[in-house]
C-alpha positions as CSV (number, residue, x, y, z in Angstrom):
1,M,40.0,10.2,-0.9
2,S,41.8,11.6,2.1
3,N,45.4,10.9,3.0
4,I,46.5,9.2,6.2
5,Y,49.8,10.1,7.9
6,K,51.8,8.1,10.4
7,V,54.0,9.8,13.1
8,I,57.2,8.3,14.4
9,E,60.2,9.6,16.5
10,I,63.8,9.4,15.3
11,I,67.1,10.5,16.8
12,G,70.0,11.9,14.8
13,G,73.5,12.8,15.8
14,S,76.3,15.0,14.4
15,D,79.7,16.2,15.6
16,K,79.0,19.6,13.9
17,S,75.6,21.0,15.0
18,W,72.0,20.2,15.9
19,E,70.9,21.4,12.5
20,D,73.3,18.9,10.8
21,A,72.0,16.2,13.1
22,A,68.4,16.9,12.2
23,K,69.2,17.1,8.4
24,K,71.1,13.8,8.5
25,A,68.3,12.1,10.5
26,V,65.6,13.2,8.0
27,E,67.7,12.3,4.9
28,T,68.4,8.9,6.3
29,A,64.8,8.3,7.2
30,A,63.7,9.4,3.7
31,K,65.5,6.4,2.2
32,N,62.9,4.1,3.8
33,L,59.9,6.4,4.3
34,K,57.7,7.7,1.5
35,E,56.6,11.3,1.4
36,I,57.9,12.7,4.7
37,R,55.7,15.7,5.4
38,I,56.9,17.3,8.6
39,A,59.9,16.9,11.0
40,E,59.3,18.6,14.3
41,V,62.2,19.1,16.8
42,K,61.1,17.6,20.1
43,E,64.4,17.6,22.1
44,L,68.0,18.7,21.8
45,D,70.9,17.2,23.8
46,M,74.6,16.8,23.7
47,R,77.0,13.9,24.5
48,V,79.9,15.2,26.5
49,E,83.2,13.4,27.1
50,K,86.1,14.8,29.2
51,N,84.2,18.1,29.5
52,K,84.0,18.5,25.7
53,V,80.9,18.3,23.4
54,V,81.5,15.3,21.1
55,E,78.0,14.9,19.6
56,Y,74.9,17.0,19.1
57,R,71.7,15.0,19.2
58,V,68.2,15.8,18.1
59,K,65.0,13.9,18.7
60,L,62.5,14.5,15.9
61,R,58.8,13.7,15.4
62,V,58.4,12.8,11.7
63,S,55.1,12.4,9.8
64,F,54.9,10.6,6.5
65,K,52.2,9.4,4.2
66,Y,50.8,6.0,5.3
67,V,50.4,3.6,2.4
68,P,48.9,0.2,3.6
């Protein structure tokens, strides 16, 4: 029997770094998704207020095992 995987996009944020934003996003998603297989960085951006970076944001494409 072959496995089927579903792909979704998620966005994570952190005041520390893009890496921290990605880690938090995957760890949070893993609480509701079973068997996350791959998280691919699609886009990086920052939220800026008063000329200072206040948040690093990362958009991820995540694949996980589909169980109907």
